[in-house]
N, C-alpha and C positions, 0 to 999 in steps of 0.2 A: 544381432545388433551390437555385438561386443565393441566394435570401433566407436560406437556412439556413447559408450560409458566413459566416465571422466578419466579414469586411470589410463585407458588406452588412447583416448582422444588427445590428451596433453602430449603424448609422444608422437603424434602424427605430424607429417610435414604440412606446410600450407597447401601444397598441391593435392595431397591426399584428402585434406579437409574439404577443399573446394570440390573435388569429385563427388564425395559423399553427399555434400549439401546440394549440389546441382541435381544429383539423382533423386533426392528426396522430393523435389518440387513436384514431380509427377504424382505424388500421393496427396498433395495439398489441394485446398479449395481453388477452383478456377479463378485466376486473377492474381494469385500470390506469386511474387517474383523474388528471386535471389539477388541481393544487392552487392554481396561481397563479404570479405572477412574484415572484422574489426577487433581490436584488443581493448579490454576493460580491466581496470585495476583499482582496488580500493580495500581498505581494512586488511592489508596483507594477503589478499587473494587476487589472482589474476587469471584471465582466460583470453585466448584468441578464438573467436567464434564467428558464426555466420549471421548476417543481418538480412531479413526479408522484409518485404513491403506488401501490404494488402489493404485496399480501400483507404489509402493515405495514412495508414498506421504502420509503425515499425514493430517487427517481431524479431526475436533473437533465438538462436538455437542454444539450449541448455543441456549439457550432457547428463546422462543418468549416473546414479551413484548409490551405494549402500551406506547409509549414514545413521547416526544416533541423533534423535530429536528429543525435545522436552528438556526440562531443567529441574533439578532437585538439590544441587550443591554447587559451590563455587569451583571454578577451575584454577584461577589465579588469586581470587579474592579482591575486594575493593581497596582502593587507596584510602588514605586518611581523610581526604576531603569528601569523597563519596560516602564513606562510612559515617562520618559525622553528620552530613547533610541528611542522609537517609534516616538515621536514628532520630535526629531532631524532628524531622517532618512527621514520621509515623507515630512517634511517641505522643504527639499532640492529639492523636486519635485513639489513644489507649492501646497501641500495639507495643508490646515489650520484646517479643522475639522476632527480630528482623528477618532471619532466615526462613522461619515458618511462614511469615507474612508473604515473602516473595514466592515461596514454593506453592502456596495456595493460589497464587495468581497465574501460575504457569501450567502448560500442558504436561502430561506425564512423560517420563523418560521411556522411549521405545526405539528399537532398531527397525528401520524400514528400508525398502528398496524404492528409490525414486526413478521412474522410467525417464529416458531422454525425451525432450519435448521441445516444441517451438512455442514460445510464449510471448504474448503482447507486452511491449515495453512499458506502456502506461496503462492506467485503468480509466474507466468511464463511469459516470454517474448512472446509477440504476433507476432512481426515482424521477430524474429530470431529463426530458428530451428537448433538444434544441429544435425550434420550429421557425418558419418564416412568419413575417408579420401578418400576411394574408391568412395563413393557416391559423394563427392565434386569434385573429378577428372572427374567424368562422366558428370558434368555440362558443360564441355567444355568452361569454362571461360578462356579468353585469358591471364589473369594475375595470376590466382590462383596458378598454379604449381610453378612458379618462386617466387611469394611472400611467399608461404609456406616454400620453401627451405631457403630463406633469413631470414625468421622469426625464423626458427629452429636454425640458426647459430648466431642469434643476442642475445642481452641481454634484449630485449623488453619483457614486460609482456603481452602486448596486441597490436594488430594491426587491423585496420579496413579499408576496401575499401567501401566507402559510399554506403549503401543499396545494397551491393553485397555479401561480406563475412567478417567475423570477426574471428580473431585468438586469443585465450586466453591460456597462459601458465599455466599448472597445474603440478608443479613439473617437471618431465621428459617428461610428455605428453603434447600434444597440443589439446585443444578443438577447433573444427571447427563449426562455425555457419553460416548458409546461410540465406540470406534475403528472406522472404516469400512474394514476390511481388504480387503473384496471390491471396492472401487471401482477402476475403471480410467479412464484418460483418455478412451478411446473411448466408454465408457458415459456419462460426464459430458457430453461434447459432444452425444451423441445425445439425451439427456434434455432438455438445455437447448434444443436445436433444436426438439424437439417442443413445448416450452412457449412458443416464440417468441423465444428469446434466443440470443445468441452469447457467446463468451468474447473477452476483449481480445487484441489482437495486441501484440507488443512496441512497435511504432510508436505505437499508440494509448495505451498505458500511459505512454510517455515524453512524449507530447503532453499527456496529462491531468496529469502530475506537474509538468512544466516550462512548459507553455503555449507551447512553441517557443523558450524562452530559449536564449541561446548561452553562458551562464555555467555554471560547475561546479555550483552549487547554484541552486535556484529564485530565491533572493534576491540572488545575486551570486557572485563568485569567492572571497570570504573567508568563513571559518567564523564563525558567530554564537555567541559565548561567553556570551550572555545567556540561551540556551535552557535549558529544563528537559527532560532526556532520560531515557527509561526506562533503568534499570540504573545511572544516574549521579545522577539528581536535578538540582537547579539548579546550573548551572556558574558562575553569576555570583559573583564575589568569591572563588572557590576558587583558591588558589595551588598551583602544581605539579601541575596536573591531568594533565599528560602522563605523569607517573610513576605515577599511580594505577592500580590493577588494574581488571579488568573489572567486578567487583562490590565497589566500595569501601564502607567503613564509612558507613552512612547518617548517622551523627552528624557526618561531615565537612561535610555539606551542609545549607544552610538549607531546612527543610521548609516548603512552602507548599501552598495548595489549587489552584494552577494546573494545568491540563491539560498533558500533555506536548506541547510545541510541534509536533513532527512529526506529531501525531495530529489537529491542528485542521483544519477545512475550509479548502481553498485557494480560489484565485480562480475556480474552476469550481464550488465547493461540494462538491468530492470530498474524502474523507478516506482517508488511508493508514495502514498499521500503525505506521510510524515505529519499527520495532524490527528491528535487523539479524539477530536470531535467526529472524525469519519471512521467508517468501517470499510473493509474489503470483504466481499462475499467469497467464502469458500464452503465446501461441503465436507461433512464428516464421513466416516466409513459407511454409514447407513444412508447417505445421500441427503441428510438434513442440513439446513443452513448452519454454518459455523463462522460467525464474523471474526475477522482478524484485524490487527493494526490499529485498534481504537477501543474506546469504552463509551463513546458518545459524549466525551468531555466530562464524565462524572468526577474523576479525581482532580482534573485541572480546575473545574468549577468549585471544588471544595477548598481552593486556595492552597493546594499542596505544593506549588512551585514546580519548576521545570523537571527536576529529577523524577519525582513520583508522578507528577502530572503527565509526563511523557513516557512513562513505562509502557503504556499500551501501544505506543508507536515505535519506541526505541528498543524495547526488550524483544528478543527474537521469538520467544516461546509464550508470550503473554496470551492468555485466554480469558475473555470477559465472562465471568460467571453469572452476570446479571442479564446477559443479552436475551436469554430465553423468556424473560418477563416482559419484553417489549412486543407490541403489536407489529405485524408485517408492514403496515402503512407507515408507522413511525420509523421503522428500521430503514426502509428504502429512501426515506427523505435524505439521509446522509450515508447511504451505502454505495460503494463502487464495486465494479467487477472488471475482470480481464479475461480474454479468450486464450485457450491453449489447445495445441494439437499434440497428443501423446504418440510417441513413435515406437512403442514397445512391440506392436504387431506388424510393423512394416519391414520389408526387406529392402535394404539399400543396395544399389548397384544393379 
């Protein structure tokens, strides 16, 4: 599978890439289609790769690579603004050694081989399943019918009864989500394997998010204060952002129609939640749950501001050390997952 590794893949012609990708479709779940080549570029990394579709979802081919993951030191170092912001924020919580604080939040440095894969571009809620109104009514929930009617007549965009049902307004329609309280990790893995998919490992997630970068963030070691972030809005031009609370007054920020920067497709064409309140499910080397991309909102709720509050979503190698203390039912309430097909054992052509 050498042609599917990153160093060789980048030197192939478009025609050679097309042939490899079309041949691979024979190994995929029935119904997966090859849609063509696309180019993705962000944070100084670029790739021309194949896009696939399956069950109305987009997948992209990601070449394999041998990379160093984890974080224990700066590559370039923070700029003055990031350094001052970080020190001011964490010192309020008794942290004196910034570098040690950051290292304690990150996965350990290790060299790994990431197999080539076809990975789902977006992720899906683990704990919430979209259902039709008739299906929701059949659940015989004592509150659902009344709350649905009230929601339809209200001006609310969303309403949720904790770990029971969630209502989301989409124009004139209402999306209904039911909490999947009976789901187990073992069942999820088994069902995805039957369908021909696997779940991401922590190593694969970090590679997909950072592309093997050695900096704190995918774009470098300094925070980007021009971003638009969920829960904060646009940071550009806002003074004193460090002192703002986790949910500041929206009037403080310039409203625009831009997407949230951390939700945009990256250099592999993969999108992430970009929200520290959410996790993405990955598995560690032993097959145990290893949540990535968030901390359940712990730091942002503590009023730490965008830099530290968004470390769980923006820092490539962040690992939530407190995740093991949460119950499974609580975790899946705000856990997402995505499907992957590893190509290490396949023969192309």
